[in-house]
Wavefront OBJ file of the C-alpha trace (Angstrom):
o trace
v -38.108 98.757 -238.487
v -40.789 101.107 -239.678
v -39.187 103.640 -241.978
v -40.263 107.385 -241.365
v -41.405 108.101 -245.123
v -43.398 106.038 -247.348
v -42.314 105.971 -250.861
v -45.792 105.511 -253.210
v -43.760 101.725 -253.904
v -43.145 100.728 -251.042
v -46.031 101.648 -249.506
v -47.488 99.027 -251.930
v -44.822 96.487 -251.101
v -45.518 96.549 -247.578
v -49.868 96.729 -247.548
v -49.360 93.604 -249.586
v -47.005 91.809 -247.503
v -49.380 92.630 -244.500
v -52.341 91.541 -246.727
v -49.989 87.854 -246.977
v -49.367 87.901 -243.405
v -53.100 88.199 -242.881
v -53.918 85.558 -245.148
v -51.537 82.824 -244.343
v -52.601 83.284 -240.566
v -56.365 82.890 -241.862
v -55.334 79.815 -243.388
v -53.395 78.009 -240.703
v -56.580 78.695 -238.407
v -58.765 76.766 -241.481
v -56.238 74.132 -241.255
v -58.421 72.607 -238.302
v -61.267 73.482 -240.103
v -60.843 71.618 -242.860
v -58.880 68.664 -241.033
v -62.243 68.084 -239.057
v -64.441 68.205 -242.708
v -62.330 65.815 -243.920
v -62.625 63.344 -241.442
v -66.476 64.136 -241.217
v -66.516 63.144 -245.254
v -64.691 59.856 -244.725
v -66.975 58.927 -242.197
v -69.497 59.655 -244.153
v -68.418 57.833 -247.088
v -67.974 55.163 -245.658
v -71.315 54.982 -243.716
v -73.872 55.391 -246.837
v -73.875 59.284 -245.844
v -72.282 60.372 -248.272
v -75.095 62.152 -250.611
v -76.498 63.142 -247.607
v -75.458 67.273 -247.706
v -75.615 70.439 -246.567
v -74.785 73.900 -248.181
v -72.647 75.327 -245.916
v -71.175 79.093 -246.931
v -67.179 78.465 -246.055
v -66.830 74.813 -247.304
v -69.860 74.245 -249.675
v -71.763 70.991 -249.996
v -69.822 68.686 -247.229
v -71.856 66.109 -245.649
v -74.174 65.944 -242.739
v -70.755 64.251 -240.114
v -68.784 66.173 -241.785
v -71.078 69.606 -240.779
v -71.286 67.621 -236.971
v -67.605 67.986 -236.350
v -67.316 71.551 -237.629
v -69.771 72.695 -235.272
v -68.148 70.166 -232.780
v -64.841 71.731 -234.029
v -66.139 75.792 -233.031
v -67.726 74.904 -229.820
v -64.025 73.587 -229.234
v -62.586 76.080 -230.265
v -64.202 78.530 -228.423
v -63.795 76.385 -224.803
v -60.281 76.795 -225.153
v -60.781 80.480 -225.338
v -59.387 80.534 -229.058
v -60.729 83.521 -229.434
v -58.984 84.757 -226.592
v -55.796 83.468 -227.909
v -56.420 84.224 -232.163
v -56.318 88.299 -230.705
v -53.181 87.811 -228.099
v -51.442 86.065 -231.863
v -52.740 88.777 -234.252
v -51.305 91.993 -231.008
v -47.933 90.013 -231.173
v -47.466 89.643 -234.528
v -47.054 93.041 -234.926
v -44.058 92.397 -232.464
v -42.382 89.827 -233.876
v -43.419 90.150 -237.433
v -42.591 93.990 -238.113
v -44.767 96.242 -240.349
v -41.710 96.343 -242.751
v -42.189 92.331 -243.169
v -40.165 92.264 -246.757
v -41.623 88.750 -247.694
v -37.287 87.715 -248.239
v -36.772 84.756 -245.380
v -39.088 81.479 -246.645
v -39.067 80.551 -243.176
v -42.577 81.703 -243.398
v -43.617 80.085 -246.368
v -41.996 77.099 -245.574
v -44.277 77.306 -241.623
v -47.202 77.514 -244.119
v -46.942 74.288 -246.580
v -46.298 72.316 -242.918
v -49.243 73.577 -241.759
v -50.895 72.243 -244.347
v -49.654 69.016 -243.691
v -52.081 69.149 -240.162
v -55.182 68.953 -242.681
v -54.261 65.470 -243.930
v -52.753 64.300 -240.246
v -55.699 65.528 -238.663
v -58.571 64.816 -240.501
v -56.452 60.922 -240.406
v -56.549 60.786 -236.706
v -59.579 62.389 -236.096
v -61.542 59.689 -238.564
v -59.724 56.499 -237.875
v -60.593 54.954 -234.582
v -64.659 55.338 -236.335
v -63.246 53.715 -239.698
v -62.255 51.380 -237.753
v -64.671 50.096 -236.161
v -66.445 50.128 -239.711
v -64.315 47.989 -241.261
v -64.399 45.106 -239.078
v -68.807 45.507 -239.330
v -67.925 45.753 -243.216
v -65.478 42.483 -243.027
v -68.071 41.080 -240.656
v -70.711 41.563 -243.779
v -68.504 39.865 -245.895
v -68.346 36.903 -244.035
v -71.327 36.693 -243.454
v -72.471 37.458 -247.585
v -70.116 34.334 -247.878
v -71.713 32.255 -245.776
v -75.486 32.413 -246.702
v -75.339 33.778 -250.445
v -79.215 33.764 -249.935
v -78.805 36.593 -247.503
v -79.552 39.937 -248.871
v -75.965 42.390 -247.836
v -77.522 45.333 -248.531
v -80.742 45.477 -247.209
v -79.269 44.210 -243.879
v -75.485 45.604 -244.158
v -76.486 49.112 -244.573
v -79.029 50.255 -242.178
v -76.601 48.122 -240.043
v -73.823 49.929 -240.657
v -76.062 53.174 -240.469
v -76.773 52.385 -237.201
v -73.419 50.802 -235.763
v -71.279 54.215 -237.307
v -73.775 56.739 -235.256
v -73.343 54.627 -232.599
v -69.589 54.590 -232.778
v -69.414 58.297 -232.933
v -71.403 58.460 -229.619
v -69.337 56.270 -228.408
v -66.096 57.700 -229.465
v -67.286 62.016 -229.265
v -64.805 62.348 -225.889
v -62.287 60.716 -228.205
v -63.347 63.067 -230.834
v -62.862 66.255 -228.245
v -59.637 65.249 -227.322
v -58.439 64.840 -231.028
v -59.730 67.940 -231.971
v -59.021 70.001 -229.009
v -55.321 68.973 -229.202
v -55.521 69.592 -233.057
v -56.305 73.217 -232.092
v -53.165 73.763 -229.300
v -50.809 72.018 -231.417
v -52.274 74.869 -234.075
v -51.516 77.316 -231.579
v -48.439 75.908 -230.449
v -47.512 76.069 -234.297
v -48.869 79.885 -234.808
v -46.540 80.991 -231.421
v -43.795 82.664 -233.503
l 1 2 3 4 5 6 7 8 9 10 11 12 13 14 15 16 17 18 19 20 21 22 23 24 25 26 27 28 29 30 31 32 33 34 35 36 37 38 39 40 41 42 43 44 45 46 47 48 49 50 51 52 53 54 55 56 57 58 59 60 61 62 63 64 65 66 67 68 69 70 71 72 73 74 75 76 77 78 79 80 81 82 83 84 85 86 87 88 89 90 91 92 93 94 95 96 97 98 99 100 101 102 103 104 105 106 107 108 109 110 111 112 113 114 115 116 117 118 119 120 121 122 123 124 125 126 127 128 129 130 131 132 133 134 135 136 137 138 139 140 141 142 143 144 145 146 147 148 149 150 151 152 153 154 155 156 157 158 159 160 161 162 163 164 165 166 167 168 169 170 171 172 173 174 175 176 177 178 179 180 181 182 183 184 185 186 187 188 189 190 191 192 193
């Protein structure tokens, strides 16, 4: 409940906790984008594209596959009407956590800490199918190298891994879309108070 009269210290405290609440909601939304960026970085590093970076104002230097997945994630966000859910969530936050929120409850801070786990588990879930196929390809190239040592595995293996990884991403695109969509849905279910 909002008090009728504010003194200066209580006004500063209310403004501070409103800023903390807004930053927490923003951090929660950034968790899915960070998970997708982690998945793209893992895929880029395993395919040899880890040094092909683009400068992104929000993420800094990020690998090219990571940029592709972040753009895909943003399109999925718009497709599932995430922008409308975000506005609805913002409006309902004033009812569930009123303006006089004092921050005495540690449940809010614990929830913020729990959402950071989504970054790593979501990133792993998004990248795992393609990473496993790249691992199988690397194992096969290792067997080829052991059976034919005169074959230059670097000159053959690098382009082969790159082509197969890009083909794997293209074939796994429906799975990637479902994984990213599931991450957004899970996040919005988590954020509904």
